[in-house]
C-alpha positions, 0 to 999 in steps of 0.5 A: 500500500505504501508503495502504491501511495508513493507511486500515486503521489509521484504521478500527481507531482509529474502531472502538476509539473506538466501542467505548469509547463504549458506556460512560463511566468515572468515578473516585470517592472513596467515603470516606477509605479507598475509591476506585474506578472506576464504569462506566456504560452509555451507553444505559441510564437507570437500569441495574442496578449490580454492585459488585465486591469483590476477593479476599485480599491487597493487591488493587486495583480491577483485581484486581491485586497488585504481582507479579500482574497478571491484570486479572481484575476490570477485565475483569469490569467491562468485560464486564458494562458492555458488557452494560448493567450499571453496575459499580463496583470499588474498591481495598481500603483496604490498597492505598491504605495501601501507596501512602501508606506508612502501613499500619495494622498493626491492620487487621481483616477487619471493616474490609473489611466496613465498606468494602463496606457503605459502598460499598453505602450510597453508591450506594443513597443516590443512587437512580440504579440499578434494583437493586444486586448484590454480586459478591464474588471469593474473600475478597470473597465472604465480605465481600460476603455480610456487606455484602449482607445487608439492603442489596443486591438480589442476591449473586454469589459468584465462587470463594468458600469455603464453609468457615471460612478456617482449614479452607480453609488447612488443606486447602491445606496438606494438599494442598501441604505435608502435612508441616506439617499438624499444625503448622497445626492447632496454630497455628489452635487457639492462634488460636481461643483468642484468643492469638498465637504465634511458634512455627511453622515458617518455611515457614508464615510467609506464613500465620502472620506475627505481624502478620496473626494477629489479622486471621486470628482475626477472619476465621475467626470467620465461617462462610460457610455460616451467613451464606449461610443468612441471605441473603434475596435471589437468589444465584448461586454460581460456581466453576471446575473448574480452581480451584487455591485454591477447589474445587467442593466449596466452592461446593456447600457454599454452594449447600446452605446456600441451596437457592434459590441458583443454582449454576454450575460452569464447565468449565476456569475457574480462580481468576482466572476464565480458561480453562485447558486445560493443567496446573497450571503453565499455571494458575499462570502465568495469574495474571500473564497479563493478556492472557487473556480471561475464561472465555466462560460467566462474563459470560453467566451473570452477565448472565442472573442480574442481568437476570432 
């Protein structure tokens, strides 16, 4: 029995190594702000490249934050590279700043667009890739839209909003804490005037902390629908029916803005791109359950779109 187990374990180890050899992994420094991981398929000389852009908050290259570990973007990257698509995913600049205890309080939404643009330009200059696609998740959808224009060969929105961020937040407040709706409207009106304020309920401090108000001002000037109209490239818009943060209606807004874009609604997929068959509690818990696989249709849909 011991011999059998040893042989079985050896075979499992060989199998794991064989799977790892399907692609190579390399950590890259793009510039002083951006570091990430490049995955290259071993059996493709000039592959397509998917640049993956993370969502809001201090999100790292794997799609994780301090107390939320889903490995969403890591699983996405590996899934695509296992289908012969090179991938690059990177830490948002705020992640590096936190690690170095040197957070820039004046960081703006535009800085994230600058970073994404720098990444695209870095890989375009290499000339090693057939086509370059931008895959933006959540906030990264808008960042990717802005960076992709006139640079990339295709754009993919994953759980990206179609409305400006103030309207998205207002809808979330109306659904989850309607008693703060009027306060939310009032504060956004002040921000639209280019002013800051400390006059908001403590319950809304996570949204309207004084340190982030200028960032939000910058962010809310961009209307995803208007930007989507200007993208002259193949586009794919993906959303899930169990997304607690970005509804299917947001994906429809983006699709309507770009009639040539493809729309894919994945049944029971949530915001971190996994399948949820239960209630909102299961949905919320999944944000910190890295063992969950991505929704089965997700990788297939992206691979099919990129390889057209």
